[in-house]
N, CA, C and O atoms as a printed pandas DataFrame, in Angstrom:
     atom_number atom_name residue_name chain_id  residue_number  x_coord  y_coord  z_coord
0              1         N          MET        A               1    0.845   -1.189    0.000
1              2        CA          MET        A               1    0.000    0.000    0.000
2              3         C          MET        A               1    0.888    1.248    0.000
3              4         O          MET        A               1    1.842    1.345    0.772
4              5         N          SER        A               2    0.566    2.173   -0.853
5              6        CA          SER        A               2    1.369    3.382   -1.002
6              7         C          SER        A               2    0.894    4.471   -0.041
7              8         O          SER        A               2   -0.289    4.563    0.286
8              9         N          ASN        A               3    1.838    5.286    0.398
9             10        CA          ASN        A               3    1.511    6.419    1.262
10            11         C          ASN        A               3    1.388    7.709    0.467
11            12         O          ASN        A               3    1.311    8.796    1.040
12            13         N          TYR        A               4    1.371    7.584   -0.843
13            14        CA          TYR        A               4    1.281    8.763   -1.698
14            15         C          TYR        A               4   -0.162    9.235   -1.782
15            16         O          TYR        A               4   -1.082    8.437   -1.965
16            17         N          LEU        A               5   -0.342   10.525   -1.649
17            18        CA          LEU        A               5   -1.675   11.119   -1.788
18            19         C          LEU        A               5   -1.869   11.539   -3.239
19            20         O          LEU        A               5   -0.897   11.842   -3.931
20            21         N          PRO        A               6   -3.109   11.559   -3.703
21            22        CA          PRO        A               6   -3.345   11.925   -5.104
22            23         C          PRO        A               6   -3.100   13.423   -5.345
23            24         O          PRO        A               6   -3.518   14.273   -4.559
24            25         N          LEU        A               7   -2.417   13.713   -6.443
25            26        CA          LEU        A               7   -2.184   15.101   -6.852
26            27         C          LEU        A               7   -3.417   15.614   -7.594
27            28         O          LEU        A               7   -4.150   14.836   -8.205
28            29         N          ASP        A               8   -3.635   16.903   -7.539
29            30        CA          ASP        A               8   -4.757   17.523   -8.251
30            31         C          ASP        A               8   -4.328   17.749   -9.701
31            32         O          ASP        A               8   -3.447   18.572   -9.950
32            33         N          PRO        A               9   -4.925   17.042  -10.663
33            34        CA          PRO        A               9   -4.502   17.177  -12.057
34            35         C          PRO        A               9   -4.634   18.607  -12.594
35            36         O          PRO        A               9   -3.884   19.016  -13.480
36            37         N          LEU        A              10   -5.579   19.349  -12.056
37            38        CA          LEU        A              10   -5.783   20.723  -12.516
38            39         C          LEU        A              10   -4.610   21.623  -12.124
39            40         O          LEU        A              10   -4.344   22.628  -12.784
40            41         N          LEU        A              11   -3.916   21.259  -11.054
41            42        CA          LEU        A              11   -2.823   22.100  -10.563
42            43         C          LEU        A              11   -1.448   21.580  -10.984
43            44         O          LEU        A              11   -0.432   22.018  -10.445
44            45         N          LEU        A              12   -1.408   20.662  -11.931
45            46        CA          LEU        A              12   -0.131   20.127  -12.386
46            47         C          LEU        A              12    0.507   20.964  -13.488
47            48         O          LEU        A              12    1.673   20.750  -13.819
48            49         N          THR        A              13   -0.230   21.912  -14.062
49            50        CA          THR        A              13    0.376   22.762  -15.083
50            51         C          THR        A              13    1.017   23.975  -14.411
51            52         O          THR        A              13    0.517   24.501  -13.417
52            53         N          GLU        A              14    2.126   24.391  -14.980
53            54        CA          GLU        A              14    2.909   25.482  -14.388
54            55         C          GLU        A              14    2.098   26.776  -14.247
55            56         O          GLU        A              14    2.136   27.417  -13.197
56            57         N          LEU        A              15    1.378   27.155  -15.286
57            58        CA          LEU        A              15    0.668   28.433  -15.248
58            59         C          LEU        A              15   -0.498   28.410  -14.259
59            60         O          LEU        A              15   -0.696   29.372  -13.518
60            61         N          ARG        A              16   -1.272   27.321  -14.240
61            62        CA          ARG        A              16   -2.381   27.250  -13.274
62            63         C          ARG        A              16   -1.857   27.264  -11.844
63            64         O          ARG        A              16   -2.438   27.902  -10.966
64            65         N          LEU        A              17   -0.760   26.561  -11.619
65            66        CA          LEU        A              17   -0.167   26.560  -10.283
66            67         C          LEU        A              17    0.356   27.952   -9.922
67            68         O          LEU        A              17    0.225   28.384   -8.777
68            69         N          ALA        A              18    0.942   28.647  -10.882
69            70        CA          ALA        A              18    1.433   30.010  -10.642
70            71         C          ALA        A              18    0.276   30.952  -10.316
71            72         O          ALA        A              18    0.378   31.765   -9.397
72            73         N          ILE        A              19   -0.814   30.847  -11.059
73            74        CA          ILE        A              19   -1.985   31.702  -10.803
74            75         C          ILE        A              19   -2.515   31.453   -9.400
75            76         O          ILE        A              19   -2.789   32.395   -8.657
76            77         N          MET        A              20   -2.659   30.187   -9.042
77            78        CA          MET        A              20   -3.167   29.859   -7.707
78            79         C          MET        A              20   -2.197   30.322   -6.620
79            80         O          MET        A              20   -2.627   30.757   -5.552
80            81         N          SER        A              21   -0.892   30.231   -6.885
81            82        CA          SER        A              21    0.110   30.687   -5.917
82            83         C          SER        A              21    0.000   32.188   -5.691
83            84         O          SER        A              21    0.136   32.660   -4.562
84            85         N          ILE        A              22   -0.244   32.934   -6.754
85            86        CA          ILE        A              22   -0.430   34.386   -6.641
86            87         C          ILE        A              22   -1.663   34.679   -5.798
87            88         O          ILE        A              22   -1.621   35.499   -4.881
88            89         N          LEU        A              23   -2.752   34.007   -6.117
89            90        CA          LEU        A              23   -4.019   34.288   -5.438
90            91         C          LEU        A              23   -4.041   33.816   -3.992
91            92         O          LEU        A              23   -4.709   34.431   -3.162
92            93         N          ILE        A              24   -3.336   32.752   -3.671
93            94        CA          ILE        A              24   -3.308   32.272   -2.288
94            95         C          ILE        A              24   -2.602   33.297   -1.396
95            96         O          ILE        A              24   -2.896   33.396   -0.205
96            97         N          GLN        A              25   -1.672   34.054   -1.977
97            98        CA          GLN        A              25   -0.954   35.076   -1.217
98            99         C          GLN        A              25   -1.724   36.384   -1.113
99           100         O          GLN        A              25   -1.698   37.050   -0.078
100          101         N          THR        A              26   -2.413   36.749   -2.197
101          102        CA          THR        A              26   -3.025   38.071   -2.252
102          103         C          THR        A              26   -4.542   38.056   -2.138
103          104         O          THR        A              26   -5.155   39.106   -1.947
104          105         N          GLU        A              27   -5.156   36.888   -2.250
105          106        CA          GLU        A              27   -6.595   36.676   -2.276
106          107         C          GLU        A              27   -7.246   37.229   -3.543
107          108         O          GLU        A              27   -8.207   36.648   -4.047
108          109         N          GLU        A              28   -6.729   38.351   -4.062
109          110        CA          GLU        A              28   -7.290   38.934   -5.286
110          111         C          GLU        A              28   -6.166   39.542   -6.109
111          112         O          GLU        A              28   -5.240   40.151   -5.573
112          113         N          ALA        A              29   -6.264   39.366   -7.427
113          114        CA          ALA        A              29   -5.272   39.965   -8.323
114          115         C          ALA        A              29   -5.949   40.273   -9.648
115          116         O          ALA        A              29   -6.847   39.553  -10.084
116          117         N          ASP        A              30   -5.511   41.342  -10.278
117          118        CA          ASP        A              30   -6.089   41.639  -11.585
118          119         C          ASP        A              30   -5.280   40.955  -12.683
119          120         O          ASP        A              30   -4.150   40.513  -12.475
120          121         N          PHE        A              31   -5.893   40.885  -13.840
121          122        CA          PHE        A              31   -5.334   40.178  -14.987
122          123         C          PHE        A              31   -3.948   40.697  -15.346
123          124         O          PHE        A              31   -3.044   39.913  -15.635
124          125         N          VAL        A              32   -3.779   42.005  -15.330
125          126        CA          VAL        A              32   -2.498   42.610  -15.697
126          127         C          VAL        A              32   -1.399   42.160  -14.734
127          128         O          VAL        A              32   -0.288   41.846  -15.159
128          129         N          HIS        A              33   -1.707   42.130  -13.454
129          130        CA          HIS        A              33   -0.724   41.680  -12.459
130          131         C          HIS        A              33   -0.343   40.225  -12.709
131          132         O          HIS        A              33    0.838   39.880  -12.673
132          133         N          ILE        A              34   -1.320   39.377  -12.960
133          134        CA          ILE        A              34   -1.047   37.955  -13.232
134          135         C          ILE        A              34   -0.163   37.820  -14.468
135          136         O          ILE        A              34    0.775   37.023  -14.484
136          137         N          ARG        A              35   -0.467   38.600  -15.502
137          138        CA          ARG        A              35    0.339   38.550  -16.737
138          139         C          ARG        A              35    1.771   38.997  -16.468
139          140         O          ARG        A              35    2.717   38.376  -16.953
140          141         N          GLU        A              36    1.935   40.064  -15.703
141          142        CA          GLU        A              36    3.278   40.571  -15.405
142          143         C          GLU        A              36    4.090   39.573  -14.586
143          144         O          GLU        A              36    5.273   39.367  -14.860
144          145         N          VAL        A              37    3.474   38.959  -13.595
145          146        CA          VAL        A              37    4.189   38.035  -12.720
146          147         C          VAL        A              37    4.540   36.740  -13.436
147          148         O          VAL        A              37    5.645   36.222  -13.276
148          149         N          THR        A              38    3.608   36.215  -14.223
149          150        CA          THR        A              38    3.840   34.915  -14.871
150          151         C          THR        A              38    4.591   35.033  -16.189
151          152         O          THR        A              38    5.267   34.089  -16.600
152          153         N          GLY        A              39    4.483   36.183  -16.861
153          154        CA          GLY        A              39    5.100   36.349  -18.169
154          155         C          GLY        A              39    4.373   35.594  -19.273
155          156         O          GLY        A              39    4.881   35.482  -20.389
156          157         N          ALA        A              40    3.198   35.079  -18.970
157          158        CA          ALA        A              40    2.421   34.316  -19.953
158          159         C          ALA        A              40    1.649   35.262  -20.865
159          160         O          ALA        A              40    1.468   36.439  -20.553
160          161         N          THR        A              41    1.200   34.731  -21.990
161          162        CA          THR        A              41    0.417   35.542  -22.923
162          163         C          THR        A              41   -0.995   35.730  -22.375
163          164         O          THR        A              41   -1.482   34.923  -21.583
164          165         N          ALA        A              42   -1.632   36.793  -22.805
165          166        CA          ALA        A              42   -2.999   37.083  -22.370
166          167         C          ALA        A              42   -3.942   35.939  -22.736
167          168         O          ALA        A              42   -4.808   35.569  -21.943
168          169         N          GLY        A              43   -3.776   35.382  -23.929
169          170        CA          GLY        A              43   -4.643   34.289  -24.364
170          171         C          GLY        A              43   -4.486   33.056  -23.499
171          172         O          GLY        A              43   -5.476   32.427  -23.126
172          173         N          ASN        A              44   -3.252   32.706  -23.175
173          174        CA          ASN        A              44   -3.011   31.532  -22.335
174          175         C          ASN        A              44   -3.563   31.743  -20.929
175          176         O          ASN        A              44   -4.154   30.835  -20.345
176          177         N          ILE        A              45   -3.370   32.931  -20.396
177          178        CA          ILE        A              45   -3.905   33.224  -19.056
178          179         C          ILE        A              45   -5.425   33.108  -19.067
179          180         O          ILE        A              45   -6.007   32.525  -18.151
180          181         N          SER        A              46   -6.070   33.652  -20.086
181          182        CA          SER        A              46   -7.534   33.589  -20.179
182          183         C          SER        A              46   -8.038   32.153  -20.152
183          184         O          SER        A              46   -8.989   31.831  -19.439
184          185         N          VAL        A              47   -7.394   31.298  -20.934
185          186        CA          VAL        A              47   -7.789   29.884  -20.988
186          187         C          VAL        A              47   -7.641   29.233  -19.614
187          188         O          VAL        A              47   -8.532   28.513  -19.164
188          189         N          GLN        A              48   -6.512   29.488  -18.950
189          190        CA          GLN        A              48   -6.252   28.859  -17.657
190          191         C          GLN        A              48   -7.178   29.414  -16.569
191          192         O          GLN        A              48   -7.615   28.670  -15.690
192          193         N          LEU        A              49   -7.475   30.704  -16.624
193          194        CA          LEU        A              49   -8.419   31.282  -15.665
194          195         C          LEU        A              49   -9.794   30.654  -15.825
195          196         O          LEU        A              49  -10.465   30.358  -14.836
196          197         N          ASP        A              50  -10.217   30.449  -17.071
197          198        CA          ASP        A              50  -11.521   29.810  -17.322
198          199         C          ASP        A              50  -11.553   28.406  -16.730
199          200         O          ASP        A              50  -12.549   28.019  -16.118
200          201         N          LYS        A              51  -10.488   27.643  -16.902
201          202        CA          LYS        A              51  -10.438   26.278  -16.361
202          203         C          LYS        A              51  -10.504   26.290  -14.834
203          204         O          LYS        A              51  -11.216   25.483  -14.236
204          205         N          LEU        A              52   -9.770   27.192  -14.211
205          206        CA          LEU        A              52   -9.784   27.289  -12.756
206          207         C          LEU        A              52  -11.139   27.773  -12.245
207          208         O          LEU        A              52  -11.610   27.333  -11.196
208          209         N          SER        A              53  -11.752   28.671  -12.988
209          210        CA          SER        A              53  -13.072   29.170  -12.620
210          211         C          SER        A              53  -14.127   28.076  -12.748
211          212         O          SER        A              53  -14.975   27.924  -11.869
212          213         N          GLU        A              54  -14.078   27.317  -13.836
213          214        CA          GLU        A              54  -15.027   26.212  -14.043
214          215         C          GLU        A              54  -14.912   25.166  -12.930
215          216         O          GLU        A              54  -15.903   24.532  -12.570
216          217         N          ALA        A              55  -13.718   24.989  -12.393
217          218        CA          ALA        A              55  -13.500   24.034  -11.301
218          219         C          ALA        A              55  -13.950   24.600   -9.956
219          220         O          ALA        A              55  -14.013   23.875   -8.964
220          221         N          GLY        A              56  -14.262   25.893   -9.924
221          222        CA          GLY        A              56  -14.687   26.523   -8.683
222          223         C          GLY        A              56  -13.539   26.979   -7.806
223          224         O          GLY        A              56  -13.733   27.278   -6.628
224          225         N          TYR        A              57  -12.318   27.036   -8.387
225          226        CA          TYR        A              57  -11.140   27.423   -7.615
226          227         C          TYR        A              57  -10.966   28.934   -7.511
227          228         O          TYR        A              57  -10.298   29.422   -6.600
228          229         N          LEU        A              58  -11.556   29.661   -8.427
229          230        CA          LEU        A              58  -11.482   31.115   -8.373
230          231         C          LEU        A              58  -12.715   31.725   -9.014
231          232         O          LEU        A              58  -13.437   31.071   -9.766
232          233         N          THR        A              59  -12.938   32.984   -8.701
233          234        CA          THR        A              59  -14.014   33.736   -9.340
234          235         C          THR        A              59  -13.381   34.834  -10.189
235          236         O          THR        A              59  -12.307   35.347   -9.875
236          237         N          ILE        A              60  -14.061   35.172  -11.253
237          238        CA          ILE        A              60  -13.587   36.212  -12.161
238          239         C          ILE        A              60  -14.642   37.308  -12.206
239          240         O          ILE        A              60  -15.824   37.046  -12.432
240          241         N          GLU        A              61  -14.202   38.523  -11.991
241          242        CA          GLU        A              61  -15.102   39.670  -12.036
242          243         C          GLU        A              61  -14.591   40.650  -13.084
243          244         O          GLU        A              61  -13.429   41.057  -13.060
244          245         N          LYS        A              62  -15.466   41.015  -13.992
245          246        CA          LYS        A              62  -15.099   41.979  -15.029
246          247         C          LYS        A              62  -15.801   43.301  -14.722
247          248         O          LYS        A              62  -16.992   43.339  -14.414
248          249         N          SER        A              63  -15.027   44.376  -14.816
249          250        CA          SER        A              63  -15.566   45.712  -14.534
250          251         C          SER        A              63  -14.801   46.723  -15.378
251          252         O          SER        A              63  -13.968   46.359  -16.207
252          253         N          PHE        A              64  -15.095   47.973  -15.155
253          254        CA          PHE        A              64  -14.392   49.051  -15.840
254          255         C          PHE        A              64  -13.832   50.014  -14.809
255          256         O          PHE        A              64  -14.476   50.320  -13.805
256          257         N          VAL        A              65  -12.628   50.483  -15.072
257          258        CA          VAL        A              65  -12.025   51.567  -14.305
258          259         C          VAL        A              65  -11.926   52.709  -15.296
259          260         O          VAL        A              65  -11.043   52.735  -16.153
260          261         N          GLY        A              66  -12.846   53.653  -15.164
261          262        CA          GLY        A              66  -12.983   54.674  -16.205
262          263         C          GLY        A              66  -13.490   53.981  -17.460
263          264         O          GLY        A              66  -14.544   53.345  -17.434
264          265         N          LYS        A              67  -12.762   54.097  -18.540
265          266        CA          LYS        A              67  -13.144   53.435  -19.786
266          267         C          LYS        A              67  -12.341   52.160  -20.042
267          268         O          LYS        A              67  -12.521   51.499  -21.064
268          269         N          ARG        A              68  -11.461   51.826  -19.113
269          270        CA          ARG        A              68  -10.601   50.653  -19.299
270          271         C          ARG        A              68  -11.216   49.424  -18.626
271          272         O          ARG        A              68  -11.656   49.494  -17.478
272          273         N          PRO        A              69  -11.244   48.308  -19.340
273          274        CA          PRO        A              69  -11.750   47.078  -18.720
274          275         C          PRO        A              69  -10.773   46.546  -17.678
275          276         O          PRO        A              69   -9.558   46.687  -17.815
276          277         N          ARG        A              70  -11.320   45.942  -16.649
277          278        CA          ARG        A              70  -10.496   45.345  -15.585
278          279         C          ARG        A              70  -11.058   43.971  -15.262
279          280         O          ARG        A              70  -12.249   43.825  -14.985
280          281         N          THR        A              71  -10.197   42.973  -15.300
281          282        CA          THR        A              71  -10.569   41.617  -14.919
282          283         C          THR        A              71   -9.864   41.299  -13.619
283          284         O          THR        A              71   -8.638   41.355  -13.529
284          285         N          SER        A              72  -10.648   40.967  -12.619
285          286        CA          SER        A              72  -10.110   40.693  -11.298
286          287         C          SER        A              72  -10.425   39.246  -10.921
287          288         O          SER        A              72  -11.526   38.759  -11.177
288          289         N          CYS        A              73   -9.465   38.568  -10.319
289          290        CA          CYS        A              73   -9.620   37.174   -9.928
290          291         C          CYS        A              73   -9.469   37.060   -8.421
291          292         O          CYS        A              73   -8.641   37.730   -7.803
292          293         N          ARG        A              74  -10.285   36.200   -7.855
293          294        CA          ARG        A              74  -10.247   35.977   -6.406
294          295         C          ARG        A              74  -10.326   34.477   -6.143
295          296         O          ARG        A              74  -11.152   33.776   -6.727
296          297         N          ILE        A              75   -9.465   33.999   -5.265
297          298        CA          ILE        A              75   -9.481   32.587   -4.912
298          299         C          ILE        A              75  -10.720   32.291   -4.068
299          300         O          ILE        A              75  -11.139   33.123   -3.264
300          301         N          THR        A              76  -11.298   31.117   -4.251
301          302        CA          THR        A              76  -12.461   30.702   -3.471
302          303         C          THR        A              76  -12.008   29.809   -2.316
303          304         O          THR        A              76  -10.849   29.399   -2.250
304          305         N          ALA        A              77  -12.930   29.520   -1.418
305          306        CA          ALA        A              77  -12.620   28.594   -0.324
306          307         C          ALA        A              77  -12.248   27.224   -0.896
307          308         O          ALA        A              77  -11.328   26.573   -0.401
308          309         N          ALA        A              78  -12.957   26.792   -1.927
309          310        CA          ALA        A              78  -12.638   25.503   -2.568
310          311         C          ALA        A              78  -11.247   25.543   -3.191
311          312         O          ALA        A              78  -10.524   24.547   -3.159
312          313         N          GLY        A              79  -10.871   26.682   -3.755
313          314        CA          GLY        A              79   -9.542   26.836   -4.339
314          315         C          GLY        A              79   -8.450   26.763   -3.285
315          316         O          GLY        A              79   -7.401   26.159   -3.508
316          317         N          GLU        A              80   -8.700   27.378   -2.141
317          318        CA          GLU        A              80   -7.728   27.318   -1.049
318          319         C          GLU        A              80   -7.539   25.886   -0.571
319          320         O          GLU        A              80   -6.414   25.447   -0.332
320          321         N          VAL        A              81   -8.647   25.161   -0.432
321          322        CA          VAL        A              81   -8.572   23.765    0.002
322          323         C          VAL        A              81   -7.812   22.936   -1.029
323          324         O          VAL        A              81   -6.927   22.158   -0.670
324          325         N          ALA        A              82   -8.152   23.098   -2.308
325          326        CA          ALA        A              82   -7.494   22.329   -3.375
326          327         C          ALA        A              82   -5.995   22.609   -3.397
327          328         O          ALA        A              82   -5.192   21.687   -3.532
328          329         N          PHE        A              83   -5.617   23.877   -3.263
329          330        CA          PHE        A              83   -4.204   24.256   -3.273
330          331         C          PHE        A              83   -3.467   23.611   -2.102
331          332         O          PHE        A              83   -2.389   23.044   -2.279
332          333         N          THR        A              84   -4.045   23.696   -0.916
333          334        CA          THR        A              84   -3.436   23.127    0.288
334          335         C          THR        A              84   -3.321   21.610    0.168
335          336         O          THR        A              84   -2.284   21.038    0.503
336          337         N          GLN        A              85   -4.377   20.958   -0.306
337          338        CA          GLN        A              85   -4.341   19.503   -0.462
338          339         C          GLN        A              85   -3.304   19.075   -1.502
339          340         O          GLN        A              85   -2.642   18.049   -1.349
340          341         N          HIS        A              86   -3.175   19.877   -2.558
341          342        CA          HIS        A              86   -2.189   19.553   -3.595
342          343         C          HIS        A              86   -0.773   19.577   -3.007
343          344         O          HIS        A              86    0.034   18.694   -3.295
344          345         N          PHE        A              87   -0.480   20.572   -2.198
345          346        CA          PHE        A              87    0.857   20.647   -1.613
346          347         C          PHE        A              87    1.075   19.582   -0.543
347          348         O          PHE        A              87    2.193   19.095   -0.377
348          349         N          THR        A              88    0.043   19.224    0.167
349          350        CA          THR        A              88    0.149   18.112    1.111
350          351         C          THR        A              88    0.452   16.827    0.346
351          352         O          THR        A              88    1.273   16.017    0.777
352          353         N          ALA        A              89   -0.217   16.649   -0.793
353          354        CA          ALA        A              89    0.031   15.472   -1.629
354          355         C          ALA        A              89    1.462   15.481   -2.161
355          356         O          ALA        A              89    2.126   14.445   -2.159
356          357         N          LEU        A              90    1.943   16.639   -2.618
357          358        CA          LEU        A              90    3.326   16.724   -3.096
358          359         C          LEU        A              90    4.310   16.311   -1.998
359          360         O          LEU        A              90    5.285   15.609   -2.267
360          361         N          LYS        A              91    4.056   16.742   -0.785
361          362        CA          LYS        A              91    4.946   16.411    0.330
362          363         C          LYS        A              91    4.970   14.915    0.594
363          364         O          LYS        A              91    5.965   14.391    1.094
364          365         N          SER        A              92    3.882   14.216    0.263
365          366        CA          SER        A              92    3.840   12.773    0.513
366          367         C          SER        A              92    4.818   12.016   -0.396
367          368         O          SER        A              92    5.121   10.850   -0.145
368          369         N          TYR        A              93    5.306   12.670   -1.436
369          370        CA          TYR        A              93    6.272   12.055   -2.351
370          371         C          TYR        A              93    7.720   12.297   -1.923
371          372         O          TYR        A              93    8.643   11.704   -2.481
372          373         N          LEU        A              94    7.911   13.158   -0.944
373          374        CA          LEU        A              94    9.263   13.438   -0.460
374          375         C          LEU        A              94    9.734   12.327    0.466
375          376         O          LEU        A              94    8.918   11.678    1.122
376          377         N          PRO        A              95   11.043   12.101    0.526
377          378        CA          PRO        A              95   11.548   11.070    1.442
378          379         C          PRO        A              95   11.282   11.456    2.887
379          380         O          PRO        A              95   11.342   12.626    3.267
380          381         N          LYS        A              96   10.992   10.448    3.669
381          382        CA          LYS        A              96   10.762   10.685    5.120
382          383         C          LYS        A              96   12.097   10.536    5.838
383          384         O          LYS        A              96   12.881    9.632    5.550
384          385         N          ASP        A              97   12.330   11.433    6.765
385          386        CA          ASP        A              97   13.584   11.350    7.552
386          387         C          ASP        A              97   13.453   10.370    8.678
387          388         O          ASP        A              97   14.400   10.172    9.438
């Protein structure tokens, strides 16, 4: 019997994990900030945000600041749990002292 915990397949991609890492620290971040921190393209970020949103890991709010559109992302309680469980699972693969 293995002591390995299951990893969250949704959080195995670098960009989705980076987005969740940003949001777990800040609770909320706008699209521009996520793009600047990750260096990913706007199109790739949009796709990954949609996947995380569909899973219930984050919420996306679109608004305007003056005439400029603003997309803001916020981690959900389910997202926090998934992120924490994923890292607990990763730790189960490390050697025990």
